[in-house]
C-alpha positions as a Markdown table, in Angstrom:
| # | Residue | x | y | z |
|---|---|---|---|---|
| 1 | Unk | 109.2 | 79.0 | 119.7 |
| 2 | Unk | 105.8 | 80.6 | 120.7 |
| 3 | Unk | 103.2 | 82.0 | 118.4 |
| 4 | Unk | 104.5 | 85.6 | 118.6 |
| 5 | Unk | 108.0 | 84.6 | 117.6 |
| 6 | Unk | 106.6 | 82.5 | 114.8 |
| 7 | Unk | 104.6 | 85.4 | 113.5 |
| 8 | Unk | 107.5 | 87.8 | 113.7 |
| 9 | Unk | 109.9 | 85.2 | 111.9 |
| 10 | Unk | 107.2 | 85.0 | 109.2 |
| 11 | Unk | 106.8 | 88.7 | 108.8 |
| 12 | Unk | 110.6 | 89.3 | 108.6 |
| 13 | Unk | 111.0 | 86.7 | 106.0 |
| 14 | Unk | 108.4 | 88.3 | 103.7 |
| 15 | Unk | 110.1 | 91.6 | 104.1 |
| 16 | Unk | 113.5 | 90.6 | 103.1 |
| 17 | Unk | 114.9 | 89.2 | 106.2 |
| 18 | Unk | 116.4 | 92.4 | 107.7 |
| 19 | Unk | 117.7 | 94.7 | 109.1 |
| 20 | Unk | 114.5 | 96.2 | 110.5 |
| 21 | Unk | 113.6 | 99.3 | 112.5 |
| 22 | Unk | 111.2 | 98.5 | 115.4 |
| 23 | Unk | 109.2 | 101.1 | 116.9 |
| 24 | Unk | 107.6 | 100.7 | 120.4 |
| 25 | Unk | 104.9 | 103.5 | 120.9 |
| 26 | Unk | 103.8 | 104.0 | 124.5 |
| 27 | Unk | 100.9 | 106.3 | 125.1 |
| 28 | Unk | 102.8 | 108.0 | 128.0 |
| 29 | Unk | 106.5 | 107.8 | 127.1 |
| 30 | Unk | 106.2 | 108.1 | 123.2 |
| 31 | Unk | 108.4 | 106.1 | 120.8 |
| 32 | Unk | 111.3 | 103.9 | 121.4 |
| 33 | Unk | 113.1 | 103.1 | 118.3 |
| 34 | Unk | 115.5 | 100.2 | 117.8 |
| 35 | Unk | 117.4 | 99.1 | 114.5 |
| 36 | Unk | 117.9 | 95.3 | 114.8 |
| 37 | Unk | 118.9 | 92.4 | 112.6 |
| 38 | Unk | 116.2 | 89.7 | 112.5 |
| 39 | Unk | 118.1 | 87.6 | 115.3 |
| 40 | Unk | 118.0 | 90.6 | 117.6 |
| 41 | Unk | 114.3 | 91.2 | 117.0 |
| 42 | Unk | 113.6 | 87.6 | 118.1 |
| 43 | Unk | 115.9 | 88.0 | 121.1 |
| 44 | Unk | 113.8 | 91.0 | 122.2 |
| 45 | Unk | 110.2 | 89.3 | 122.1 |
| 46 | Unk | 109.9 | 89.2 | 125.8 |
| 47 | Unk | 110.8 | 92.8 | 126.2 |
| 48 | Unk | 108.3 | 93.8 | 123.5 |
| 49 | Unk | 105.5 | 91.6 | 125.0 |
| 50 | Unk | 106.1 | 93.4 | 128.4 |
| 51 | Unk | 105.7 | 96.8 | 126.6 |
| 52 | Unk | 102.7 | 95.6 | 124.6 |
| 53 | Unk | 101.1 | 94.5 | 127.9 |
| 54 | Unk | 101.7 | 98.1 | 129.3 |
| 55 | Unk | 99.6 | 99.4 | 126.3 |
| 56 | Unk | 102.4 | 100.1 | 123.7 |
| 57 | Unk | 101.9 | 99.5 | 120.1 |
| 58 | Unk | 104.7 | 97.5 | 118.3 |
| 59 | Unk | 105.6 | 98.5 | 114.8 |
| 60 | Unk | 108.2 | 97.5 | 112.3 |
| 61 | Unk | 109.6 | 98.5 | 108.9 |
| 62 | Unk | 112.6 | 97.5 | 106.7 |
| 63 | Unk | 115.5 | 99.7 | 107.7 |
| 64 | Unk | 117.1 | 102.1 | 105.2 |
| 65 | Unk | 116.1 | 102.1 | 101.5 |
| 66 | Unk | 114.3 | 99.0 | 100.5 |
| 67 | Unk | 112.1 | 97.3 | 97.9 |
| 68 | Unk | 108.7 | 97.2 | 99.7 |
| 69 | Unk | 105.7 | 99.4 | 99.9 |
| 70 | Unk | 103.0 | 99.4 | 102.6 |
| 71 | Unk | 99.2 | 100.0 | 101.8 |
| 72 | Unk | 97.6 | 100.9 | 105.0 |
| 73 | Unk | 93.9 | 100.6 | 106.0 |
| 74 | Unk | 93.0 | 98.1 | 103.3 |
| 75 | Unk | 89.3 | 96.8 | 103.4 |
| 76 | Unk | 88.5 | 93.2 | 102.9 |
| 77 | Unk | 86.9 | 93.6 | 99.4 |
| 78 | Unk | 90.3 | 95.1 | 98.1 |
| 79 | Unk | 92.3 | 91.9 | 98.9 |
| 80 | Unk | 91.0 | 89.9 | 96.0 |
| 81 | Unk | 91.2 | 92.9 | 93.7 |
| 82 | Unk | 94.9 | 93.2 | 94.5 |
| 83 | Unk | 95.5 | 89.7 | 93.5 |
| 84 | Unk | 93.3 | 89.8 | 90.5 |
| 85 | Unk | 95.1 | 92.9 | 89.0 |
| 86 | Unk | 98.6 | 91.4 | 89.5 |
| 87 | Unk | 99.3 | 93.2 | 92.8 |
| 88 | Unk | 99.8 | 90.1 | 94.9 |
| 89 | Unk | 101.0 | 91.2 | 98.3 |
| 90 | Unk | 104.0 | 89.6 | 99.8 |
| 91 | Unk | 102.4 | 90.1 | 103.3 |
| 92 | Unk | 98.9 | 90.6 | 104.5 |
| 93 | Unk | 98.5 | 91.6 | 108.2 |
| 94 | Unk | 95.1 | 92.0 | 109.9 |
| 95 | Unk | 95.7 | 94.8 | 112.3 |
| 96 | Unk | 92.1 | 94.7 | 113.7 |
| 97 | Unk | 89.0 | 92.9 | 112.8 |
| 98 | Unk | 88.5 | 93.3 | 109.0 |
| 99 | Unk | 91.2 | 95.9 | 108.6 |
| 100 | Unk | 94.4 | 95.1 | 106.8 |
| 101 | Unk | 97.9 | 96.3 | 106.0 |
| 102 | Unk | 99.4 | 94.9 | 102.9 |
| 103 | Unk | 103.0 | 95.0 | 101.9 |
| 104 | Unk | 104.2 | 94.6 | 98.2 |
| 105 | Unk | 107.5 | 93.5 | 97.0 |
| 106 | Unk | 108.9 | 95.4 | 94.0 |
| 107 | Unk | 111.7 | 93.1 | 93.4 |
| 108 | Unk | 114.4 | 95.8 | 93.7 |
| 109 | Unk | 115.5 | 98.5 | 96.1 |
| 110 | Unk | 114.0 | 101.9 | 95.3 |
| 111 | Unk | 115.5 | 105.3 | 96.1 |
| 112 | Unk | 113.6 | 107.3 | 98.7 |
| 113 | Unk | 111.7 | 109.6 | 96.4 |
| 114 | Unk | 110.7 | 106.9 | 94.0 |
| 115 | Unk | 109.7 | 104.6 | 96.9 |
| 116 | Unk | 107.3 | 107.3 | 98.3 |
| 117 | Unk | 105.9 | 108.0 | 94.8 |
| 118 | Unk | 105.1 | 104.3 | 94.2 |
| 119 | Unk | 103.6 | 104.1 | 97.8 |
| 120 | Unk | 101.3 | 107.0 | 97.0 |
| 121 | Unk | 100.3 | 105.7 | 93.6 |
| 122 | Unk | 99.5 | 102.3 | 95.3 |
| 123 | Unk | 97.3 | 104.0 | 98.0 |
| 124 | Unk | 95.5 | 105.9 | 95.4 |
| 125 | Unk | 94.8 | 102.9 | 93.2 |
| 126 | Unk | 93.6 | 100.7 | 95.9 |
| 127 | Unk | 92.0 | 103.2 | 98.4 |
| 128 | Unk | 94.7 | 103.0 | 101.1 |
| 129 | Unk | 95.5 | 105.7 | 103.6 |
| 130 | Unk | 97.4 | 108.4 | 101.8 |
| 131 | Unk | 98.7 | 109.7 | 105.1 |
| 132 | Unk | 100.6 | 106.5 | 105.5 |
| 133 | Unk | 102.0 | 106.3 | 101.9 |
| 134 | Unk | 105.7 | 107.1 | 102.1 |
| 135 | Unk | 109.0 | 105.2 | 101.8 |
| 136 | Unk | 109.5 | 104.4 | 105.4 |
| 137 | Unk | 106.1 | 104.2 | 107.0 |
| 138 | Unk | 105.6 | 101.7 | 109.9 |
| 139 | Unk | 103.5 | 98.8 | 109.8 |
| 140 | Unk | 102.2 | 96.8 | 112.8 |
| 141 | Unk | 104.3 | 93.9 | 113.9 |
| 142 | Unk | 102.3 | 90.7 | 114.0 |
| 143 | Unk | 102.0 | 88.6 | 117.1 |
| 144 | Unk | 101.2 | 91.4 | 119.5 |
| 145 | Unk | 97.9 | 93.0 | 120.3 |
| 146 | Unk | 96.4 | 96.2 | 118.9 |
| 147 | Unk | 95.8 | 98.3 | 122.1 |
| 148 | Unk | 93.6 | 101.0 | 120.8 |
| 149 | Unk | 90.7 | 101.3 | 123.0 |
| 150 | Unk | 88.1 | 101.2 | 120.1 |
| 151 | Unk | 89.2 | 97.6 | 119.4 |
| 152 | Unk | 88.6 | 96.4 | 122.9 |
| 153 | Unk | 86.5 | 93.3 | 122.8 |
| 154 | Unk | 83.6 | 92.5 | 125.0 |
| 155 | Unk | 85.7 | 90.2 | 127.2 |
| 156 | Unk | 88.0 | 93.2 | 128.0 |
| 157 | Unk | 90.9 | 91.9 | 125.8 |
| 158 | Unk | 92.4 | 93.4 | 122.6 |
| 159 | Unk | 92.7 | 91.5 | 119.3 |
| 160 | Unk | 96.0 | 90.1 | 118.2 |
| 161 | Unk | 97.7 | 91.5 | 115.0 |
| 162 | Unk | 97.9 | 88.4 | 112.9 |
| 163 | Unk | 99.3 | 87.4 | 109.5 |
| 164 | Unk | 96.8 | 86.3 | 106.9 |
| 165 | Unk | 99.2 | 85.3 | 104.3 |
| 166 | Unk | 102.9 | 85.8 | 103.2 |
| 167 | Unk | 104.7 | 85.2 | 100.0 |
| 168 | Unk | 108.4 | 86.0 | 99.5 |
| 169 | Unk | 108.0 | 87.1 | 95.8 |
| 170 | Unk | 107.5 | 90.3 | 93.9 |
| 171 | Unk | 104.1 | 91.0 | 92.5 |
| 172 | Unk | 103.5 | 90.3 | 88.8 |
| 173 | Unk | 102.9 | 94.0 | 87.8 |
| 174 | Unk | 105.9 | 95.3 | 89.9 |
| 175 | Unk | 108.3 | 96.1 | 86.9 |
| 176 | Unk | 105.4 | 97.7 | 84.9 |
| 177 | Unk | 103.9 | 99.6 | 87.7 |
| 178 | Unk | 107.2 | 101.0 | 89.2 |
| 179 | Unk | 108.4 | 101.8 | 85.7 |
| 180 | Unk | 105.2 | 103.8 | 85.0 |
| 181 | Unk | 105.6 | 105.8 | 88.3 |
| 182 | Unk | 109.3 | 106.4 | 87.6 |
| 183 | Unk | 108.5 | 107.6 | 84.0 |
| 184 | Unk | 105.9 | 110.0 | 85.4 |
| 185 | Unk | 108.5 | 111.4 | 87.9 |
| 186 | Unk | 111.0 | 111.9 | 85.2 |
| 187 | Unk | 108.5 | 113.6 | 83.0 |
| 188 | Unk | 107.6 | 116.0 | 85.9 |
| 189 | Unk | 111.3 | 116.6 | 86.5 |
| 190 | Unk | 112.0 | 117.4 | 82.9 |
| 191 | Unk | 109.1 | 119.8 | 82.6 |
| 192 | Unk | 110.3 | 121.6 | 85.8 |
| 193 | Unk | 113.9 | 121.8 | 84.5 |
| 194 | Unk | 112.8 | 123.2 | 81.1 |
| 195 | Unk | 110.5 | 125.7 | 82.8 |
| 196 | Unk | 113.4 | 126.7 | 85.1 |
| 197 | Unk | 115.8 | 127.1 | 82.2 |
| 198 | Unk | 113.4 | 129.2 | 80.3 |
| 199 | Unk | 112.5 | 131.4 | 83.3 |
| 200 | Unk | 116.2 | 132.3 | 83.8 |
| 201 | Unk | 116.8 | 133.2 | 80.2 |
| 202 | Unk | 114.9 | 135.7 | 78.0 |
| 203 | Unk | 112.9 | 133.9 | 75.4 |
| 204 | Unk | 114.6 | 136.0 | 72.7 |
| 205 | Unk | 118.0 | 134.6 | 73.8 |
| 206 | Unk | 117.2 | 131.0 | 73.8 |
| 207 | Unk | 119.0 | 129.4 | 70.9 |
| 208 | Unk | 117.8 | 126.4 | 68.9 |
| 209 | Unk | 119.7 | 123.1 | 69.3 |
| 210 | Unk | 122.3 | 123.2 | 66.6 |
| 211 | Unk | 124.7 | 120.5 | 67.8 |
| 212 | Unk | 124.1 | 116.7 | 68.2 |
| 213 | Unk | 125.4 | 114.2 | 70.6 |
| 214 | Unk | 128.3 | 113.4 | 68.2 |
| 215 | Unk | 129.6 | 116.9 | 68.5 |
| 216 | Unk | 129.8 | 116.4 | 72.2 |
| 217 | Unk | 131.5 | 113.0 | 71.9 |
| 218 | Unk | 134.1 | 114.6 | 69.7 |
| 219 | Unk | 134.7 | 117.6 | 71.9 |
| 220 | Unk | 138.3 | 117.5 | 73.5 |
| 221 | Unk | 136.9 | 119.1 | 76.6 |
| 222 | Unk | 135.5 | 115.7 | 77.7 |
| 223 | Unk | 138.8 | 113.8 | 77.1 |
| 224 | Unk | 137.1 | 110.9 | 75.4 |
| 225 | Unk | 134.9 | 110.3 | 78.5 |
| 226 | Unk | 131.5 | 109.5 | 76.6 |
| 227 | Unk | 129.6 | 109.5 | 79.9 |
| 228 | Unk | 130.6 | 113.1 | 80.6 |
| 229 | Unk | 129.8 | 114.0 | 76.9 |
| 230 | Unk | 126.3 | 112.4 | 77.3 |
| 231 | Unk | 125.6 | 114.4 | 80.3 |
| 232 | Unk | 126.8 | 117.6 | 78.7 |
| 233 | Unk | 124.7 | 116.9 | 75.7 |
| 234 | Unk | 121.6 | 116.2 | 77.7 |
| 235 | Unk | 121.9 | 119.4 | 79.7 |
| 236 | Unk | 122.4 | 121.4 | 76.3 |
| 237 | Unk | 119.4 | 119.6 | 74.8 |
| 238 | Unk | 117.1 | 120.1 | 77.8 |
| 239 | Unk | 117.7 | 123.7 | 77.9 |
| 240 | Unk | 116.9 | 124.0 | 74.2 |
| 241 | Unk | 113.6 | 122.2 | 74.3 |
| 242 | Unk | 114.7 | 119.0 | 72.5 |
| 243 | Unk | 111.9 | 116.3 | 73.2 |
| 244 | Unk | 112.7 | 113.6 | 75.6 |
| 245 | Unk | 112.3 | 110.9 | 73.1 |
| 246 | Unk | 115.0 | 112.6 | 70.9 |
| 247 | Unk | 117.3 | 112.8 | 73.9 |
| 248 | Unk | 116.9 | 109.1 | 74.7 |
| 249 | Unk | 117.5 | 108.2 | 71.0 |
| 250 | Unk | 120.7 | 110.2 | 71.0 |
| 251 | Unk | 121.9 | 108.6 | 74.2 |
| 252 | Unk | 121.3 | 105.1 | 72.7 |
| 253 | Unk | 123.0 | 106.0 | 69.3 |
| 254 | Unk | 126.2 | 104.6 | 70.6 |
| 255 | Unk | 126.8 | 101.0 | 71.7 |
| 256 | Unk | 125.9 | 100.9 | 75.4 |
| 257 | Unk | 126.0 | 97.0 | 75.7 |
| 258 | Unk | 128.9 | 97.2 | 78.0 |
| 259 | Unk | 126.7 | 98.7 | 80.7 |
| 260 | Unk | 124.6 | 95.4 | 80.7 |
| 261 | Unk | 121.1 | 94.3 | 79.5 |
| 262 | Unk | 118.2 | 96.6 | 78.6 |
| 263 | Unk | 117.3 | 97.5 | 82.2 |
| 264 | Unk | 120.8 | 98.6 | 83.0 |
| 265 | Unk | 120.8 | 100.7 | 79.7 |
| 266 | Unk | 117.5 | 102.2 | 80.9 |
| 267 | Unk | 118.9 | 102.9 | 84.3 |
| 268 | Unk | 121.9 | 104.7 | 82.6 |
| 269 | Unk | 119.5 | 106.9 | 80.6 |
| 270 | Unk | 117.5 | 107.8 | 83.6 |
| 271 | Unk | 120.5 | 108.7 | 85.7 |
| 272 | Unk | 121.9 | 110.8 | 83.0 |
| 273 | Unk | 118.6 | 112.8 | 82.5 |
| 274 | Unk | 118.3 | 113.0 | 86.4 |
| 275 | Unk | 121.7 | 114.5 | 86.6 |
| 276 | Unk | 121.1 | 116.9 | 83.9 |
| 277 | Unk | 117.8 | 118.0 | 85.6 |
| 278 | Unk | 119.7 | 118.6 | 88.9 |
| 279 | Unk | 122.4 | 120.6 | 87.0 |
| 280 | Unk | 119.7 | 122.9 | 85.6 |
| 281 | Unk | 117.9 | 123.2 | 89.0 |
| 282 | Unk | 121.1 | 124.3 | 90.7 |
| 283 | Unk | 121.4 | 127.2 | 88.2 |
| 284 | Unk | 121.8 | 129.9 | 87.3 |
| 285 | Unk | 121.6 | 128.9 | 83.8 |
| 286 | Unk | 122.4 | 131.3 | 81.0 |
| 287 | Unk | 122.4 | 130.1 | 77.4 |
| 288 | Unk | 124.2 | 133.0 | 75.7 |
| 289 | Unk | 125.5 | 136.4 | 76.3 |
| 290 | Unk | 128.5 | 138.2 | 77.9 |
| 291 | Unk | 127.3 | 137.7 | 81.4 |
| 292 | Unk | 127.1 | 133.9 | 81.1 |
| 293 | Unk | 127.6 | 132.1 | 84.4 |
| 294 | Unk | 127.3 | 128.5 | 83.2 |
| 295 | Unk | 126.5 | 127.6 | 79.6 |
| 296 | Unk | 124.4 | 124.5 | 79.2 |
| 297 | Unk | 126.5 | 121.7 | 77.8 |
| 298 | Unk | 129.8 | 122.8 | 79.3 |
């Protein structure tokens, strides 16, 4: 196996093993996009080498939703800072002399919106390119040359994109950092939902929250389905200004151990709140009056 194939194998292993999207960007013919398993990528090395020799750039990213973030345009002095602060990259690629792309492994697959938010937060924290901070941005595939004219060397050749290091592990701060970003997203979504509910309902018609979650659990309309009752209560409480902490306390008042450990219970609460937010956003929301279209909590 030649050096290019070895580099590709190392990069793919660090990024979960596949499948991958490979982009071949030619200055004249544009982007050719392929979705391949790891074995197919390796089978196509000769084709990609030929395209690279013609001036094409070779890129890759994990296909579909995934658990990685790319920080683009990282400077050499940032690399030790990443490690020192608990953000050990799973992959560091030198794309041109003293310029790097780092990939971080979050330890779990993130939904698209959360993945983009985490990528932006990482770019902001470590001075990466914000224009490249989203859930599916391409990184360069190691083992090929960077054909940008500004990188042409005195001998007329172009530098190879090379792997500096790779580690198939999540970074130590992954759970904490991703959780903080998700909580910020949740707070923003809650604030937006509350604002929308208020804007659709005259302030003098907004009633205070007079029912607790037990009232919804006992409501025959939900047929004993406590998940539905939890969602109904959350919609009701959001529209009446109940603080998020009180909603969370209410949701965990019943035994949720059958859903799994603490992380599974946290996921359940987040999903319930997110569904309630979407319910309010879809509107219209009317809390009271003869012209009601949908009453919060029903």
